[in-house]
PQR file with spaces between the fields and no chain letter, atoms N, CA, C, O and H, PARSE charges and radii, in Angstrom:
ATOM       1  N    MET     1       9.391   30.036   23.022 -0.4000 1.5000
ATOM       2  CA   MET     1       9.228   29.535   21.674 -0.0000 2.0000
ATOM       3  C    MET     1      10.033   28.257   21.508  0.5500 1.7000
ATOM       4  O    MET     1      11.194   28.194   21.912 -0.5500 1.4000
ATOM       5  N    ALA     2       9.427   27.248   20.922 -0.4000 1.5000
ATOM       6  CA   ALA     2      10.075   25.962   20.718 -0.0000 2.0000
ATOM       7  C    ALA     2      11.101   26.047   19.599  0.5500 1.7000
ATOM       8  O    ALA     2      10.932   26.793   18.634 -0.5500 1.4000
ATOM       9  H    ALA     2       8.483   27.299   20.595  0.4000 1.0000
ATOM      10  N    ALA     3      12.162   25.272   19.745 -0.4000 1.5000
ATOM      11  CA   ALA     3      13.183   25.219   18.699 -0.0000 2.0000
ATOM      12  C    ALA     3      12.626   24.467   17.497  0.5500 1.7000
ATOM      13  O    ALA     3      11.856   23.518   17.651 -0.5500 1.4000
ATOM      14  H    ALA     3      12.299   24.666   20.529  0.4000 1.0000
ATOM      15  N    THR     4      13.012   24.889   16.319 -0.4000 1.5000
ATOM      16  CA   THR     4      12.561   24.244   15.090 -0.0000 2.0000
ATOM      17  C    THR     4      13.649   23.301   14.611  0.5500 1.7000
ATOM      18  O    THR     4      14.812   23.684   14.491 -0.5500 1.4000
ATOM      19  H    THR     4      13.637   25.659   16.194  0.4000 1.0000
ATOM      20  N    LEU     5      13.256   22.061   14.338 -0.4000 1.5000
ATOM      21  CA   LEU     5      14.187   21.073   13.814 -0.0000 2.0000
ATOM      22  C    LEU     5      14.158   21.097   12.295  0.5500 1.7000
ATOM      23  O    LEU     5      13.121   21.354   11.684 -0.5500 1.4000
ATOM      24  H    LEU     5      12.310   21.750   14.436  0.4000 1.0000
ATOM      25  N    THR     6      15.300   20.828   11.699 -0.4000 1.5000
ATOM      26  CA   THR     6      15.347   20.715   10.247 -0.0000 2.0000
ATOM      27  C    THR     6      14.878   19.307    9.865  0.5500 1.7000
ATOM      28  O    THR     6      14.844   18.407   10.704 -0.5500 1.4000
ATOM      29  H    THR     6      16.143   20.619   12.196  0.4000 1.0000
ATOM      30  N    LYS     7      14.525   19.134    8.616 -0.4000 1.5000
ATOM      31  CA   LYS     7      14.139   17.808    8.128 -0.0000 2.0000
ATOM      32  C    LYS     7      15.271   16.809    8.345  0.5500 1.7000
ATOM      33  O    LYS     7      15.027   15.659    8.709 -0.5500 1.4000
ATOM      34  H    LYS     7      14.553   19.865    7.935  0.4000 1.0000
ATOM      35  N    GLU     8      16.483   17.240    8.126 -0.4000 1.5000
ATOM      36  CA   GLU     8      17.636   16.362    8.292 -0.0000 2.0000
ATOM      37  C    GLU     8      17.772   15.910    9.754  0.5500 1.7000
ATOM      38  O    GLU     8      18.080   14.747   10.016 -0.5500 1.4000
ATOM      39  H    GLU     8      16.681   18.174    7.830  0.4000 1.0000
ATOM      40  N    GLN     9      17.544   16.819   10.695 -0.4000 1.5000
ATOM      41  CA   GLN     9      17.613   16.459   12.107 -0.0000 2.0000
ATOM      42  C    GLN     9      16.510   15.453   12.475  0.5500 1.7000
ATOM      43  O    GLN     9      16.740   14.519   13.243 -0.5500 1.4000
ATOM      44  H    GLN     9      17.293   17.763   10.482  0.4000 1.0000
ATOM      45  N    ILE    10      15.336   15.658   11.924 -0.4000 1.5000
ATOM      46  CA   ILE    10      14.222   14.731   12.177 -0.0000 2.0000
ATOM      47  C    ILE    10      14.560   13.352   11.628  0.5500 1.7000
ATOM      48  O    ILE    10      14.376   12.350   12.318 -0.5500 1.4000
ATOM      49  H    ILE    10      15.149   16.417   11.300  0.4000 1.0000
ATOM      50  N    LEU    11      15.054   13.292   10.391 -0.4000 1.5000
ATOM      51  CA   LEU    11      15.414   12.015    9.775 -0.0000 2.0000
ATOM      52  C    LEU    11      16.548   11.327   10.530  0.5500 1.7000
ATOM      53  O    LEU    11      16.542   10.105   10.678 -0.5500 1.4000
ATOM      54  H    LEU    11      15.203   14.107    9.831  0.4000 1.0000
ATOM      55  N    ASP    12      17.517   12.099   11.008 -0.4000 1.5000
ATOM      56  CA   ASP    12      18.603   11.523   11.796 -0.0000 2.0000
ATOM      57  C    ASP    12      18.059   10.921   13.089  0.5500 1.7000
ATOM      58  O    ASP    12      18.499    9.848   13.500 -0.5500 1.4000
ATOM      59  H    ASP    12      17.522   13.092   10.888  0.4000 1.0000
ATOM      60  N    GLY    13      17.121   11.590   13.727 -0.4000 1.5000
ATOM      61  CA   GLY    13      16.504   11.067   14.941 -0.0000 2.0000
ATOM      62  C    GLY    13      15.730    9.790   14.672  0.5500 1.7000
ATOM      63  O    GLY    13      15.807    8.842   15.453 -0.5500 1.4000
ATOM      64  H    GLY    13      16.764   12.462   13.392  0.4000 1.0000
ATOM      65  N    ILE    14      14.986    9.755   13.578 -0.4000 1.5000
ATOM      66  CA   ILE    14      14.221    8.562   13.201 -0.0000 2.0000
ATOM      67  C    ILE    14      15.170    7.405   12.901  0.5500 1.7000
ATOM      68  O    ILE    14      14.873    6.261   13.244 -0.5500 1.4000
ATOM      69  H    ILE    14      14.924   10.525   12.943  0.4000 1.0000
ATOM      70  N    ALA    15      16.295    7.686   12.271 -0.4000 1.5000
ATOM      71  CA   ALA    15      17.261    6.641   11.913 -0.0000 2.0000
ATOM      72  C    ALA    15      17.815    5.939   13.151  0.5500 1.7000
ATOM      73  O    ALA    15      18.267    4.798   13.059 -0.5500 1.4000
ATOM      74  H    ALA    15      16.536    8.616   11.992  0.4000 1.0000
ATOM      75  N    GLU    16      17.786    6.599   14.295 -0.4000 1.5000
ATOM      76  CA   GLU    16      18.310    6.010   15.532 -0.0000 2.0000
ATOM      77  C    GLU    16      17.277    5.154   16.262  0.5500 1.7000
ATOM      78  O    GLU    16      17.625    4.476   17.230 -0.5500 1.4000
ATOM      79  H    GLU    16      17.418    7.526   14.369  0.4000 1.0000
ATOM      80  N    LEU    17      16.026    5.167   15.828 -0.4000 1.5000
ATOM      81  CA   LEU    17      14.973    4.407   16.498 -0.0000 2.0000
ATOM      82  C    LEU    17      15.054    2.929   16.157  0.5500 1.7000
ATOM      83  O    LEU    17      15.511    2.545   15.080 -0.5500 1.4000
ATOM      84  H    LEU    17      15.744    5.718   15.042  0.4000 1.0000
ATOM      85  N    SER    18      14.601    2.106   17.098 -0.4000 1.5000
ATOM      86  CA   SER    18      14.470    0.677   16.815 -0.0000 2.0000
ATOM      87  C    SER    18      13.209    0.492   15.972  0.5500 1.7000
ATOM      88  O    SER    18      12.420    1.425   15.819 -0.5500 1.4000
ATOM      89  H    SER    18      14.231    2.417   17.973  0.4000 1.0000
ATOM      90  N    VAL    19      13.023   -0.695   15.433 -0.4000 1.5000
ATOM      91  CA   VAL    19      11.843   -0.976   14.614 -0.0000 2.0000
ATOM      92  C    VAL    19      10.578   -0.809   15.459  0.5500 1.7000
ATOM      93  O    VAL    19       9.582   -0.261   14.986 -0.5500 1.4000
ATOM      94  H    VAL    19      13.664   -1.453   15.557  0.4000 1.0000
ATOM      95  N    ILE    20      10.617   -1.275   16.696 -0.4000 1.5000
ATOM      96  CA   ILE    20       9.441   -1.158   17.573 -0.0000 2.0000
ATOM      97  C    ILE    20       9.145    0.315   17.875  0.5500 1.7000
ATOM      98  O    ILE    20       7.988    0.733   17.838 -0.5500 1.4000
ATOM      99  H    ILE    20      11.426   -1.720   17.081  0.4000 1.0000
ATOM     100  N    GLU    21      10.175    1.095   18.171 -0.4000 1.5000
ATOM     101  CA   GLU    21       9.982    2.523   18.432 -0.0000 2.0000
ATOM     102  C    GLU    21       9.429    3.230   17.200  0.5500 1.7000
ATOM     103  O    GLU    21       8.569    4.103   17.315 -0.5500 1.4000
ATOM     104  H    GLU    21      11.115    0.755   18.201  0.4000 1.0000
ATOM     105  N    LEU    22       9.916    2.858   16.034 -0.4000 1.5000
ATOM     106  CA   LEU    22       9.438    3.459   14.790 -0.0000 2.0000
ATOM     107  C    LEU    22       7.973    3.105   14.550  0.5500 1.7000
ATOM     108  O    LEU    22       7.189    3.952   14.121 -0.5500 1.4000
ATOM     109  H    LEU    22      10.614    2.149   15.940  0.4000 1.0000
ATOM     110  N    SER    23       7.607    1.862   14.824 -0.4000 1.5000
ATOM     111  CA   SER    23       6.220    1.435   14.679 -0.0000 2.0000
ATOM     112  C    SER    23       5.306    2.233   15.601  0.5500 1.7000
ATOM     113  O    SER    23       4.233    2.673   15.189 -0.5500 1.4000
ATOM     114  H    SER    23       8.244    1.174   15.172  0.4000 1.0000
ATOM     115  N    GLU    24       5.732    2.420   16.853 -0.4000 1.5000
ATOM     116  CA   GLU    24       4.943    3.205   17.810 -0.0000 2.0000
ATOM     117  C    GLU    24       4.833    4.662   17.365  0.5500 1.7000
ATOM     118  O    GLU    24       3.771    5.273   17.476 -0.5500 1.4000
ATOM     119  H    GLU    24       6.604    2.063   17.189  0.4000 1.0000
ATOM     120  N    LEU    25       5.929    5.209   16.865 -0.4000 1.5000
ATOM     121  CA   LEU    25       5.916    6.594   16.374 -0.0000 2.0000
ATOM     122  C    LEU    25       4.939    6.739   15.218  0.5500 1.7000
ATOM     123  O    LEU    25       4.190    7.713   15.147 -0.5500 1.4000
ATOM     124  H    LEU    25       6.792    4.713   16.774  0.4000 1.0000
ATOM     125  N    LEU    26       4.949    5.773   14.318 -0.4000 1.5000
ATOM     126  CA   LEU    26       4.054    5.806   13.165 -0.0000 2.0000
ATOM     127  C    LEU    26       2.595    5.785   13.607  0.5500 1.7000
ATOM     128  O    LEU    26       1.774    6.539   13.086 -0.5500 1.4000
ATOM     129  H    LEU    26       5.557    4.981   14.375  0.4000 1.0000
ATOM     130  N    LYS    27       2.272    4.916   14.574 -0.4000 1.5000
ATOM     131  CA   LYS    27       0.900    4.842   15.084 -0.0000 2.0000
ATOM     132  C    LYS    27       0.480    6.168   15.712  0.5500 1.7000
ATOM     133  O    LYS    27      -0.628    6.646   15.471 -0.5500 1.4000
ATOM     134  H    LYS    27       2.939    4.303   14.997  0.4000 1.0000
ATOM     135  N    GLU    28       1.359    6.762   16.512 -0.4000 1.5000
ATOM     136  CA   GLU    28       1.055    8.050   17.147 -0.0000 2.0000
ATOM     137  C    GLU    28       0.892    9.154   16.098  0.5500 1.7000
ATOM     138  O    GLU    28       0.023   10.017   16.224 -0.5500 1.4000
ATOM     139  H    GLU    28       2.259    6.373   16.707  0.4000 1.0000
ATOM     140  N    PHE    29       1.729    9.118   15.072 -0.4000 1.5000
ATOM     141  CA   PHE    29       1.649   10.103   13.989 -0.0000 2.0000
ATOM     142  C    PHE    29       0.296   10.003   13.287  0.5500 1.7000
ATOM     143  O    PHE    29      -0.355   11.016   13.030 -0.5500 1.4000
ATOM     144  H    PHE    29       2.435    8.417   14.970  0.4000 1.0000
ATOM     145  N    GLU    30      -0.122    8.768   12.980 -0.4000 1.5000
ATOM     146  CA   GLU    30      -1.405    8.547   12.301 -0.0000 2.0000
ATOM     147  C    GLU    30      -2.560    9.046   13.160  0.5500 1.7000
ATOM     148  O    GLU    30      -3.483    9.682   12.651 -0.5500 1.4000
ATOM     149  H    GLU    30       0.407    7.945   13.189  0.4000 1.0000
ATOM     150  N    GLU    31      -2.514    8.760   14.465 -0.4000 1.5000
ATOM     151  CA   GLU    31      -3.582    9.199   15.363 -0.0000 2.0000
ATOM     152  C    GLU    31      -3.613   10.713   15.505  0.5500 1.7000
ATOM     153  O    GLU    31      -4.681   11.322   15.447 -0.5500 1.4000
ATOM     154  H    GLU    31      -1.765    8.244   14.879  0.4000 1.0000
ATOM     155  N    LYS    32      -2.463   11.313   15.689 -0.4000 1.5000
ATOM     156  CA   LYS    32      -2.395   12.766   15.901 -0.0000 2.0000
ATOM     157  C    LYS    32      -2.879   13.552   14.684  0.5500 1.7000
ATOM     158  O    LYS    32      -3.582   14.553   14.827 -0.5500 1.4000
ATOM     159  H    LYS    32      -1.596   10.818   15.736  0.4000 1.0000
ATOM     160  N    PHE    33      -2.505   13.101   13.495 -0.4000 1.5000
ATOM     161  CA   PHE    33      -2.817   13.867   12.294 -0.0000 2.0000
ATOM     162  C    PHE    33      -3.974   13.288   11.482  0.5500 1.7000
ATOM     163  O    PHE    33      -4.339   13.844   10.446 -0.5500 1.4000
ATOM     164  H    PHE    33      -1.934   12.288   13.379  0.4000 1.0000
ATOM     165  N    GLY    34      -4.553   12.179   11.939 -0.4000 1.5000
ATOM     166  CA   GLY    34      -5.702   11.594   11.250 -0.0000 2.0000
ATOM     167  C    GLY    34      -5.387   11.110    9.853  0.5500 1.7000
ATOM     168  O    GLY    34      -6.199   11.239    8.937 -0.5500 1.4000
ATOM     169  H    GLY    34      -4.256   11.727   12.781  0.4000 1.0000
ATOM     170  N    VAL    35      -4.200   10.551    9.700 -0.4000 1.5000
ATOM     171  CA   VAL    35      -3.783   10.043    8.384 -0.0000 2.0000
ATOM     172  C    VAL    35      -3.371    8.592    8.528  0.5500 1.7000
ATOM     173  O    VAL    35      -3.285    8.070    9.640 -0.5500 1.4000
ATOM     174  H    VAL    35      -3.540   10.446   10.444  0.4000 1.0000
ATOM     175  N    THR    36      -3.117    7.941    7.404 -0.4000 1.5000
ATOM     176  CA   THR    36      -2.609    6.578    7.422 -0.0000 2.0000
ATOM     177  C    THR    36      -1.425    6.484    6.480  0.5500 1.7000
ATOM     178  O    THR    36      -1.366    7.169    5.459 -0.5500 1.4000
ATOM     179  H    THR    36      -3.187    8.365    6.501  0.4000 1.0000
ATOM     180  N    ALA    37      -0.487    5.629    6.837 -0.4000 1.5000
ATOM     181  CA   ALA    37       0.702    5.452    6.006 -0.0000 2.0000
ATOM     182  C    ALA    37       0.578    4.245    5.097  0.5500 1.7000
ATOM     183  O    ALA    37       1.556    3.837    4.471 -0.5500 1.4000
ATOM     184  H    ALA    37      -0.534    5.073    7.666  0.4000 1.0000
ATOM     185  N    ALA    38      -0.603    3.674    5.018 -0.4000 1.5000
ATOM     186  CA   ALA    38      -0.815    2.509    4.156 -0.0000 2.0000
ATOM     187  C    ALA    38      -0.640    2.906    2.697  0.5500 1.7000
ATOM     188  O    ALA    38      -1.006    4.007    2.285 -0.5500 1.4000
ATOM     189  H    ALA    38      -1.398    4.005    5.526  0.4000 1.0000
ATOM     190  N    ALA    39      -0.077    1.993    1.932 -0.4000 1.5000
ATOM     191  CA   ALA    39       0.097    2.243    0.502 -0.0000 2.0000
ATOM     192  C    ALA    39      -1.271    2.274   -0.172  0.5500 1.7000
ATOM     193  O    ALA    39      -2.139    1.464    0.154 -0.5500 1.4000
ATOM     194  H    ALA    39       0.221    1.099    2.267  0.4000 1.0000
ATOM     195  N    PRO    40      -1.471    3.197   -1.107 -0.5600 1.5000
ATOM     196  CA   PRO    40      -2.756    3.245   -1.795  0.2800 2.0000
ATOM     197  C    PRO    40      -2.980    1.999   -2.645  0.5500 1.7000
ATOM     198  O    PRO    40      -2.042    1.443   -3.216 -0.5500 1.4000
ATOM     199  N    ALA    41      -4.208    1.581   -2.715 -0.4000 1.5000
ATOM     200  CA   ALA    41      -4.556    0.411   -3.527 -0.0000 2.0000
ATOM     201  C    ALA    41      -4.505    0.792   -5.005  0.5500 1.7000
ATOM     202  O    ALA    41      -4.848    1.910   -5.388 -0.5500 1.4000
ATOM     203  H    ALA    41      -4.969    2.032   -2.250  0.4000 1.0000
ATOM     204  N    ALA    42      -4.078   -0.142   -5.803 -0.4000 1.5000
ATOM     205  CA   ALA    42      -4.039    0.096   -7.246 -0.0000 2.0000
ATOM     206  C    ALA    42      -5.459    0.147   -7.789  0.5500 1.7000
ATOM     207  O    ALA    42      -6.322   -0.634   -7.387 -0.5500 1.4000
ATOM     208  H    ALA    42      -3.799   -1.051   -5.491  0.4000 1.0000
ATOM     209  N    VAL    43      -5.684    1.059   -8.692 -0.4000 1.5000
ATOM     210  CA   VAL    43      -6.996    1.207   -9.313 -0.0000 2.0000
ATOM     211  C    VAL    43      -6.973    0.480  -10.647  0.5500 1.7000
ATOM     212  O    VAL    43      -6.099    0.724  -11.479 -0.5500 1.4000
ATOM     213  H    VAL    43      -4.983    1.693   -9.019  0.4000 1.0000
ATOM     214  N    ALA    44      -7.917   -0.397  -10.846 -0.4000 1.5000
ATOM     215  CA   ALA    44      -7.986   -1.148  -12.100 -0.0000 2.0000
ATOM     216  C    ALA    44      -8.464   -0.245  -13.227  0.5500 1.7000
ATOM     217  O    ALA    44      -9.337    0.600  -13.031 -0.5500 1.4000
ATOM     218  H    ALA    44      -8.627   -0.595  -10.171  0.4000 1.0000
ATOM     219  N    ALA    45      -7.895   -0.426  -14.384 -0.4000 1.5000
ATOM     220  CA   ALA    45      -8.321    0.342  -15.556 -0.0000 2.0000
ATOM     221  C    ALA    45      -9.667   -0.192  -16.033  0.5500 1.7000
ATOM     222  O    ALA    45      -9.926   -1.391  -15.937 -0.5500 1.4000
ATOM     223  H    ALA    45      -7.186   -1.113  -14.543  0.4000 1.0000
ATOM     224  N    PRO    46     -10.520    0.684  -16.543 -0.5600 1.5000
ATOM     225  CA   PRO    46     -11.822    0.216  -17.043  0.2800 2.0000
ATOM     226  C    PRO    46     -11.646   -0.704  -18.256  0.5500 1.7000
ATOM     227  O    PRO    46     -10.713   -0.546  -19.043 -0.5500 1.4000
ATOM     228  N    ALA    47     -12.544   -1.646  -18.383 -0.4000 1.5000
ATOM     229  CA   ALA    47     -12.487   -2.585  -19.513 -0.0000 2.0000
ATOM     230  C    ALA    47     -12.848   -1.872  -20.807  0.5500 1.7000
ATOM     231  O    ALA    47     -13.601   -0.898  -20.804 -0.5500 1.4000
ATOM     232  H    ALA    47     -13.302   -1.774  -17.744  0.4000 1.0000
ATOM     233  N    ALA    48     -12.315   -2.358  -21.892 -0.4000 1.5000
ATOM     234  CA   ALA    48     -12.642   -1.795  -23.201 -0.0000 2.0000
ATOM     235  C    ALA    48     -14.104   -2.080  -23.517  0.5500 1.7000
ATOM     236  O    ALA    48     -14.666   -3.077  -23.064 -0.5500 1.4000
ATOM     237  H    ALA    48     -11.704   -3.150  -21.895  0.4000 1.0000
ATOM     238  N    ALA    49     -14.698   -1.212  -24.281 -0.4000 1.5000
ATOM     239  CA   ALA    49     -16.111   -1.377  -24.644 -0.0000 2.0000
ATOM     240  C    ALA    49     -16.318   -2.720  -25.333  0.5500 1.7000
ATOM     241  O    ALA    49     -15.590   -3.065  -26.263 -0.5500 1.4000
ATOM     242  H    ALA    49     -14.241   -0.402  -24.649  0.4000 1.0000
ATOM     243  N    GLY    50     -17.305   -3.470  -24.879 -0.4000 1.5000
ATOM     244  CA   GLY    50     -17.629   -4.753  -25.471 -0.0000 2.0000
ATOM     245  C    GLY    50     -16.739   -5.898  -25.025  0.5500 1.7000
ATOM     246  O    GLY    50     -16.888   -7.025  -25.497 -0.5500 1.4000
ATOM     247  H    GLY    50     -17.897   -3.190  -24.123  0.4000 1.0000
ATOM     248  N    ALA    51     -15.812   -5.616  -24.116 -0.4000 1.5000
ATOM     249  CA   ALA    51     -14.923   -6.678  -23.648 -0.0000 2.0000
ATOM     250  C    ALA    51     -15.677   -7.608  -22.703  0.5500 1.7000
ATOM     251  O    ALA    51     -16.483   -7.165  -21.886 -0.5500 1.4000
ATOM     252  H    ALA    51     -15.690   -4.701  -23.732  0.4000 1.0000
ATOM     253  N    GLU    52     -15.404   -8.883  -22.827 -0.4000 1.5000
ATOM     254  CA   GLU    52     -16.048   -9.880  -21.982 -0.0000 2.0000
ATOM     255  C    GLU    52     -15.402   -9.827  -20.598  0.5500 1.7000
ATOM     256  O    GLU    52     -14.175   -9.791  -20.503 -0.5500 1.4000
ATOM     257  H    GLU    52     -14.749   -9.243  -23.490  0.4000 1.0000
ATOM     258  N    PRO    53     -16.193   -9.821  -19.526 -0.5600 1.5000
ATOM     259  CA   PRO    53     -15.612   -9.784  -18.177  0.2800 2.0000
ATOM     260  C    PRO    53     -14.709  -10.984  -17.934  0.5500 1.7000
ATOM     261  O    PRO    53     -14.975  -12.082  -18.421 -0.5500 1.4000
ATOM     262  N    LEU    54     -13.641  -10.766  -17.177 -0.4000 1.5000
ATOM     263  CA   LEU    54     -12.672  -11.820  -16.907 -0.0000 2.0000
ATOM     264  C    LEU    54     -13.322  -13.011  -16.217  0.5500 1.7000
ATOM     265  O    LEU    54     -13.007  -14.155  -16.542 -0.5500 1.4000
ATOM     266  H    LEU    54     -13.424   -9.873  -16.781  0.4000 1.0000
ATOM     267  N    THR    55     -14.221  -12.763  -15.271 -0.4000 1.5000
ATOM     268  CA   THR    55     -14.847  -13.882  -14.555 -0.0000 2.0000
ATOM     269  C    THR    55     -15.618  -14.780  -15.518  0.5500 1.7000
ATOM     270  O    THR    55     -15.616  -15.999  -15.348 -0.5500 1.4000
ATOM     271  H    THR    55     -14.477  -11.833  -15.007  0.4000 1.0000
ATOM     272  N    ARG    56     -16.267  -14.220  -16.507 -0.4000 1.5000
ATOM     273  CA   ARG    56     -17.000  -15.035  -17.482 -0.0000 2.0000
ATOM     274  C    ARG    56     -16.023  -15.857  -18.312  0.5500 1.7000
ATOM     275  O    ARG    56     -16.269  -17.032  -18.583 -0.5500 1.4000
ATOM     276  H    ARG    56     -16.269  -13.229  -16.646  0.4000 1.0000
ATOM     277  N    ARG    57     -14.925  -15.248  -18.713 -0.4000 1.5000
ATOM     278  CA   ARG    57     -13.940  -15.973  -19.508 -0.0000 2.0000
ATOM     279  C    ARG    57     -13.362  -17.135  -18.713  0.5500 1.7000
ATOM     280  O    ARG    57     -13.136  -18.212  -19.265 -0.5500 1.4000
ATOM     281  H    ARG    57     -14.725  -14.293  -18.493  0.4000 1.0000
ATOM     282  N    LEU    58     -13.121  -16.928  -17.429 -0.4000 1.5000
ATOM     283  CA   LEU    58     -12.555  -17.992  -16.608 -0.0000 2.0000
ATOM     284  C    LEU    58     -13.554  -19.119  -16.387  0.5500 1.7000
ATOM     285  O    LEU    58     -13.171  -20.289  -16.363 -0.5500 1.4000
ATOM     286  H    LEU    58     -13.304  -16.053  -16.981  0.4000 1.0000
ATOM     287  N    ARG    59     -14.825  -18.783  -16.226 -0.4000 1.5000
ATOM     288  CA   ARG    59     -15.838  -19.816  -15.992 -0.0000 2.0000
ATOM     289  C    ARG    59     -16.094  -20.645  -17.235  0.5500 1.7000
ATOM     290  O    ARG    59     -16.369  -21.841  -17.127 -0.5500 1.4000
ATOM     291  H    ARG    59     -15.136  -17.833  -16.246  0.4000 1.0000
ATOM     292  N    THR    60     -16.013  -20.047  -18.407 -0.4000 1.5000
ATOM     293  CA   THR    60     -16.363  -20.754  -19.635 -0.0000 2.0000
ATOM     294  C    THR    60     -15.158  -21.372  -20.333  0.5500 1.7000
ATOM     295  O    THR    60     -15.317  -22.056  -21.344 -0.5500 1.4000
ATOM     296  H    THR    60     -15.790  -19.076  -18.495  0.4000 1.0000
ATOM     297  N    ARG    61     -13.983  -21.145  -19.820 -0.4000 1.5000
ATOM     298  CA   ARG    61     -12.766  -21.673  -20.442 -0.0000 2.0000
ATOM     299  C    ARG    61     -12.702  -23.180  -20.253  0.5500 1.7000
ATOM     300  O    ARG    61     -12.881  -23.674  -19.140 -0.5500 1.4000
ATOM     301  H    ARG    61     -13.854  -20.589  -18.999  0.4000 1.0000
ATOM     302  N    ARG    62     -12.453  -23.895  -21.304 -0.4000 1.5000
ATOM     303  CA   ARG    62     -12.354  -25.348  -21.272 -0.0000 2.0000
ATOM     304  C    ARG    62     -10.884  -25.747  -21.251  0.5500 1.7000
ATOM     305  O    ARG    62     -10.081  -25.256  -22.045 -0.5500 1.4000
ATOM     306  H    ARG    62     -12.306  -23.493  -22.208  0.4000 1.0000
ATOM     307  N    VAL    63     -10.556  -26.621  -20.354 -0.4000 1.5000
ATOM     308  CA   VAL    63      -9.196  -27.110  -20.282 -0.0000 2.0000
ATOM     309  C    VAL    63      -9.181  -28.547  -20.771  0.5500 1.7000
ATOM     310  O    VAL    63      -9.918  -29.391  -20.261 -0.5500 1.4000
ATOM     311  H    VAL    63     -11.209  -27.020  -19.710  0.4000 1.0000
ATOM     312  N    THR    64      -8.353  -28.819  -21.745 -0.4000 1.5000
ATOM     313  CA   THR    64      -8.272  -30.168  -22.274 -0.0000 2.0000
ATOM     314  C    THR    64      -6.909  -30.754  -21.947  0.5500 1.7000
ATOM     315  O    THR    64      -5.902  -30.045  -21.951 -0.5500 1.4000
ATOM     316  H    THR    64      -7.754  -28.134  -22.159  0.4000 1.0000
ATOM     317  N    THR    65      -6.882  -32.014  -21.670 -0.4000 1.5000
ATOM     318  CA   THR    65      -5.615  -32.688  -21.408 -0.0000 2.0000
ATOM     319  C    THR    65      -5.463  -33.829  -22.390  0.5500 1.7000
ATOM     320  O    THR    65      -6.452  -34.346  -22.911 -0.5500 1.4000
ATOM     321  H    THR    65      -7.699  -32.590  -21.667  0.4000 1.0000
ATOM     322  N    THR    66      -4.258  -34.213  -22.636 -0.4000 1.5000
ATOM     323  CA   THR    66      -4.008  -35.337  -23.537 -0.0000 2.0000
ATOM     324  C    THR    66      -3.514  -36.516  -22.728  0.5500 1.7000
ATOM     325  O    THR    66      -2.749  -36.342  -21.779 -0.5500 1.4000
ATOM     326  H    THR    66      -3.455  -33.794  -22.213  0.4000 1.0000
ATOM     327  N    SER    67      -3.937  -37.701  -23.086 -0.4000 1.5000
ATOM     328  CA   SER    67      -3.479  -38.916  -22.419 -0.0000 2.0000
ATOM     329  C    SER    67      -2.338  -39.512  -23.191  0.5500 1.7000
ATOM     330  O    SER    67      -2.296  -39.457  -24.420 -0.5500 1.4000
ATOM     331  H    SER    67      -4.559  -37.843  -23.857  0.4000 1.0000
ATOM     332  N    SER    68      -1.414  -40.081  -22.457 -0.4000 1.5000
ATOM     333  CA   SER    68      -0.246  -40.694  -23.115 -0.0000 2.0000
ATOM     334  C    SER    68      -0.524  -42.134  -23.445  0.5500 1.7000
ATOM     335  O    SER    68       0.336  -42.817  -24.000 -0.5500 1.4000
ATOM     336  H    SER    68      -1.448  -40.126  -21.459  0.4000 1.0000
């Protein structure tokens, strides 16, 4: 039977890794468990009813400058 490590022991072991070793460990972890450590993308909130789309507002916006 394999010895069981505590979370603290695992974290202590990870803390001793170099950045390259940690990167390799992360890749192996993702492959072994079929997961990704990428941060989730932010989900945009739905527009209010009747709100004009932002792209339309940007296209129709007039910029005026003043001459000195």
